[in-house]
KOLDONU-772966 format. One record per residue (C-alpha): x, y, z; residue in one letter; residue number from 1. Coordinates in steps of 0.02 Angstrom, whole numbers, plus 50000, padded with zeros to 5 digits. Layout:
[[X, Y, Z], A, NUM]
...
***
This chain:
[[50684, 49922, 49511], X, 1]
[[50769, 50090, 49492], X, 2]
[[50736, 50225, 49622], X, 3]
[[50799, 50402, 49593], X, 4]
[[50771, 50573, 49672], X, 5]
[[50831, 50720, 49565], X, 6]
[[50828, 50900, 49623], X, 7]
[[50850, 51060, 49523], X, 8]
[[51005, 51113, 49621], X, 9]
[[51126, 51023, 49733], X, 10]
[[51080, 51115, 49893], X, 11]
[[50897, 51065, 49872], X, 12]
[[50946, 50888, 49922], X, 13]
[[50942, 50956, 50100], X, 14]
[[50759, 51007, 50090], X, 15]
[[50657, 50910, 50221], X, 16]
[[50527, 50846, 50098], X, 17]
[[50663, 50782, 49983], X, 18]
[[50758, 50690, 50121], X, 19]
[[50595, 50615, 50183], X, 20]
[[50564, 50545, 50009], X, 21]
[[50737, 50466, 50003], X, 22]
[[50707, 50389, 50175], X, 23]
[[50542, 50319, 50113], X, 24]
[[50621, 50240, 49959], X, 25]
[[50766, 50170, 50060], X, 26]
[[50642, 50102, 50189], X, 27]
[[50742, 50167, 50336], X, 28]
[[50750, 50329, 50434], X, 29]
[[50939, 50322, 50441], X, 30]
[[51000, 50261, 50270], X, 31]
[[51185, 50240, 50242], X, 32]
[[51243, 50360, 50106], X, 33]
[[51389, 50351, 49985], X, 34]
[[51428, 50529, 49930], X, 35]
[[51513, 50557, 49762], X, 36]
[[51575, 50735, 49752], X, 37]
[[51667, 50711, 49588], X, 38]
[[51571, 50850, 49495], X, 39]
[[51626, 50975, 49629], X, 40]
[[51804, 50905, 49637], X, 41]
[[51767, 50831, 49809], X, 42]
[[51765, 51001, 49893], X, 43]
[[51726, 50989, 50079], X, 44]
[[51620, 51147, 50081], X, 45]
[[51504, 51076, 49947], X, 46]
[[51496, 50912, 50042], X, 47]
[[51439, 51003, 50200], X, 48]
[[51301, 51097, 50109], X, 49]
[[51232, 50955, 50004], X, 50]
[[51232, 50819, 50138], X, 51]
[[51156, 50928, 50275], X, 52]
[[50986, 50845, 50260], X, 53]
[[51059, 50673, 50289], X, 54]
[[51173, 50732, 50430], X, 55]
[[51026, 50816, 50517], X, 56]
[[50940, 50646, 50520], X, 57]
[[51091, 50555, 50591], X, 58]
[[51131, 50458, 50432], X, 59]
[[51301, 50378, 50407], X, 60]
[[51387, 50461, 50260], X, 61]
[[51541, 50395, 50169], X, 62]
[[51632, 50524, 50062], X, 63]
[[51718, 50441, 49914], X, 64]
[[51843, 50559, 49831], X, 65]
[[51877, 50519, 49648], X, 66]
[[51930, 50685, 49574], X, 67]
[[52103, 50751, 49542], X, 68]
[[52175, 50879, 49660], X, 69]
[[52162, 51060, 49604], X, 70]
[[52326, 51149, 49574], X, 71]
[[52379, 51324, 49525], X, 72]
[[52459, 51368, 49359], X, 73]
[[52630, 51371, 49443], X, 74]
[[52614, 51199, 49522], X, 75]
[[52644, 51023, 49460], X, 76]
[[52491, 50907, 49472], X, 77]
[[52504, 50800, 49629], X, 78]
[[52485, 50611, 49616], X, 79]
[[52329, 50530, 49689], X, 80]
[[52290, 50350, 49731], X, 81]
[[52118, 50294, 49675], X, 82]
[[52019, 50147, 49745], X, 83]
[[52014, 49989, 49641], X, 84]
[[51861, 49939, 49541], X, 85]
[[51823, 49803, 49669], X, 86]
[[51837, 49925, 49813], X, 87]
[[51718, 50048, 49729], X, 88]
[[51596, 49909, 49686], X, 89]
[[51594, 49849, 49866], X, 90]
[[51561, 50025, 49931], X, 91]
[[51414, 50045, 49812], X, 92]
[[51341, 49876, 49861], X, 93]
[[51351, 49909, 50048], X, 94]
[[51251, 50071, 50058], X, 95]
[[51067, 50117, 50046], X, 96]
[[51089, 50280, 49951], X, 97]
[[51208, 50352, 49821], X, 98]
[[51214, 50543, 49820], X, 99]
[[51302, 50641, 49684], X, 100]
[[51347, 50824, 49708], X, 101]
[[51315, 50968, 49592], X, 102]
[[51458, 51038, 49490], X, 103]
[[51539, 50999, 49323], X, 104]
[[51445, 50852, 49245], X, 105]
[[51564, 50833, 49098], X, 106]
[[51714, 50813, 49213], X, 107]
[[51625, 50688, 49325], X, 108]
[[51566, 50578, 49182], X, 109]
[[51741, 50572, 49106], X, 110]
[[51820, 50530, 49274], X, 111]
[[51691, 50394, 49312], X, 112]
[[51717, 50316, 49141], X, 113]
[[51905, 50319, 49168], X, 114]
[[51896, 50237, 49340], X, 115]
[[51755, 50113, 49304], X, 116]
[[51629, 50196, 49420], X, 117]
[[51509, 50229, 49276], X, 118]
[[51485, 50043, 49244], X, 119]
[[51471, 50007, 49430], X, 120]
[[51329, 50132, 49448], X, 121]
[[51240, 50066, 49293], X, 122]
[[51253, 49888, 49359], X, 123]
[[51184, 49943, 49528], X, 124]
[[51034, 50019, 49440], X, 125]
[[50991, 49851, 49363], X, 126]
[[50977, 49762, 49531], X, 127]
[[50809, 49726, 49609], X, 128]
[[50865, 49790, 49779], X, 129]
[[50992, 49917, 49724], X, 130]
[[51026, 50084, 49809], X, 131]
[[50922, 50241, 49795], X, 132]
[[51010, 50364, 49679], X, 133]
[[50996, 50549, 49714], X, 134]
[[51073, 50719, 49683], X, 135]
[[51044, 50892, 49616], X, 136]
[[51107, 50988, 49464], X, 137]
[[51249, 50879, 49398], X, 138]
[[51188, 50751, 49524], X, 139]
[[51022, 50749, 49432], X, 140]
[[51089, 50754, 49254], X, 141]
[[51204, 50604, 49279], X, 142]
[[51061, 50477, 49293], X, 143]
[[50988, 50526, 49123], X, 144]
[[51045, 50484, 48948], X, 145]
[[51082, 50667, 48911], X, 146]
[[51093, 50831, 49003], X, 147]
[[51086, 51017, 48970], X, 148]
[[51246, 51066, 49058], X, 149]
[[51344, 51221, 49106], X, 150]
[[51506, 51121, 49107], X, 151]
[[51589, 51244, 48986], X, 152]
[[51576, 51383, 49114], X, 153]
[[51763, 51416, 49139], X, 154]
[[51738, 51457, 49323], X, 155]
[[51680, 51276, 49352], X, 156]
[[51839, 51196, 49283], X, 157]
[[51955, 51097, 49397], X, 158]
[[52091, 51228, 49374], X, 159]
[[52011, 51390, 49314], X, 160]
[[52118, 51507, 49210], X, 161]
[[52162, 51644, 49333], X, 162]
[[52197, 51767, 49191], X, 163]
[[52018, 51768, 49124], X, 164]
[[51930, 51936, 49123], X, 165]
[[51754, 51955, 49192], X, 166]
[[51691, 51963, 49012], X, 167]
[[51780, 51802, 48965], X, 168]
[[51708, 51714, 49117], X, 169]
[[51534, 51748, 49048], X, 170]
[[51572, 51695, 48870], X, 171]
[[51508, 51516, 48868], X, 172]
[[51354, 51418, 48818], X, 173]
[[51263, 51263, 48877], X, 174]
[[51315, 51096, 48803], X, 175]
[[51234, 50926, 48788], X, 176]
[[51326, 50798, 48895], X, 177]
[[51305, 50610, 48904], X, 178]
[[51246, 50538, 49068], X, 179]
[[51237, 50361, 49136], X, 180]
[[51086, 50320, 49029], X, 181]
[[50983, 50246, 49172], X, 182]
[[50836, 50357, 49124], X, 183]
[[50796, 50409, 48946], X, 184]
[[50787, 50594, 48913], X, 185]
[[50875, 50761, 48922], X, 186]
[[50884, 50827, 49100], X, 187]
[[50881, 51015, 49129], X, 188]
[[50916, 51069, 49309], X, 189]
[[50904, 51251, 49368], X, 190]
[[50758, 51260, 49247], X, 191]
[[50687, 51421, 49318], X, 192]
[[50852, 51515, 49330], X, 193]
[[50952, 51637, 49223], X, 194]
[[51133, 51585, 49250], X, 195]
[[51295, 51681, 49243], X, 196]
[[51301, 51688, 49054], X, 197]
[[51135, 51782, 49051], X, 198]
[[51039, 51639, 48967], X, 199]
[[50881, 51569, 49044], X, 200]
[[50900, 51381, 49065], X, 201]
[[50725, 51339, 49004], X, 202]
[[50744, 51437, 48842], X, 203]
[[50919, 51371, 48811], X, 204]
[[50853, 51194, 48827], X, 205]
[[50717, 51231, 48699], X, 206]
[[50852, 51271, 48572], X, 207]
[[50948, 51114, 48617], X, 208]
[[50792, 51005, 48601], X, 209]
[[50771, 51057, 48420], X, 210]
[[50924, 50947, 48386], X, 211]
[[50829, 50796, 48454], X, 212]
[[50654, 50793, 48377], X, 213]
[[50522, 50701, 48480], X, 214]
[[50648, 50661, 48617], X, 215]
[[50589, 50680, 48798], X, 216]
[[50658, 50816, 48912], X, 217]
[[50636, 50842, 49098], X, 218]
[[50660, 51017, 49169], X, 219]
[[50675, 51035, 49357], X, 220]
[[50654, 51201, 49448], X, 221]
[[50784, 51232, 49582], X, 222]
[[50664, 51200, 49726], X, 223]
[[50582, 51046, 49651], X, 224]
[[50621, 50861, 49639], X, 225]
[[50580, 50722, 49518], X, 226]
[[50553, 50556, 49607], X, 227]
[[50564, 50390, 49513], X, 228]
[[50506, 50232, 49601], X, 229]
[[50505, 50095, 49471], X, 230]
[[50374, 50150, 49344], X, 231]
[[50296, 50274, 49465], X, 232]
[[50347, 50457, 49450], X, 233]
[[50306, 50591, 49577], X, 234]
[[50350, 50774, 49597], X, 235]
[[50403, 50862, 49756], X, 236]
[[50380, 51049, 49771], X, 237]
[[50513, 51067, 49902], X, 238]
[[50511, 51255, 49930], X, 239]
[[50373, 51383, 49956], X, 240]
[[50389, 51460, 49783], X, 241]
[[50285, 51334, 49688], X, 242]
[[50434, 51250, 49605], X, 243]
[[50383, 51126, 49469], X, 244]
[[50449, 50992, 49353], X, 245]
[[50418, 50996, 49165], X, 246]
[[50408, 50862, 49032], X, 247]
[[50433, 50930, 48858], X, 248]
[[50491, 50883, 48684], X, 249]
[[50519, 50962, 48516], X, 250]
[[50372, 50903, 48412], X, 251]
[[50428, 50873, 48234], X, 252]
[[50249, 50881, 48167], X, 253]
[[50207, 51045, 48252], X, 254]
[[50384, 51113, 48226], X, 255]
[[50393, 51177, 48404], X, 256]
[[50418, 51133, 48587], X, 257]
[[50271, 51061, 48683], X, 258]
[[50273, 51072, 48873], X, 259]
[[50180, 50974, 49007], X, 260]
[[50189, 51040, 49187], X, 261]
[[50210, 50903, 49318], X, 262]
[[50143, 50951, 49489], X, 263]
[[50147, 50875, 49662], X, 264]
[[49960, 50881, 49689], X, 265]
[[49928, 50780, 49530], X, 266]
[[49986, 50620, 49614], X, 267]
[[50075, 50482, 49521], X, 268]
[[50134, 50489, 49341], X, 269]
[[50200, 50342, 49239], X, 270]
[[50383, 50334, 49189], X, 271]
[[50332, 50236, 49034], X, 272]
[[50198, 50360, 48982], X, 273]
[[50320, 50504, 49006], X, 274]
[[50437, 50416, 48884], X, 275]
[[50581, 50402, 49008], X, 276]
[[50609, 50214, 49002], X, 277]
[[50753, 50138, 48904], X, 278]
***
């Protein structure tokens, strides 16, 4: 039975209501957590921000670094020793929670495919007593079949081009990336935000959805969380700004996008009825 908690941004994983939900799903107040910071290139500052909620509740956190090491344009890439497939599999099997950071989803998915972590996570999702999966932004997208991603933002690359002008740094568009395919649908984090390229995430995802008629999409405001507990789906409005989650699709018959607002006070929704089951 798959259990997933997705937030609209990585830092929202530290919100008290979100951490409480993860504890509830893991059935312990101090779950052991395996942190995958691959989307953020395993940066320690991101780790500190996005695991704060777990650290505040005295949870054991294991940081598994799988990214390459950043290097400047004048440096030679440094070699790195990765864990074996069996070592990664054992780490996943021994924890209560898997947390994925925000960052560059496209990079993380490619690296996980290369190292075998993608298959390990998919296999863990099939187990009856598997771990709780969680994360925000890229850490939300990765659990879905597809994601509306800002991975082409040149400032999010492993080794950003230091010669780019301010104008060039803003010259990018959202792309559709493939996730782990544990949940069906297109995930859109930061749903309520205009990002650095000046495009509102919700409107940009409408345009992307037109390429996938009648395909489900989940938009998550930055302060909200989508909670999946088997076939039960709940929404957490984690901040005080009324953050929501949205289920929408491009209706081929109506030739337009249809949106359903998912709210915390509604209670339980059905994963099957929302069209998010594979």
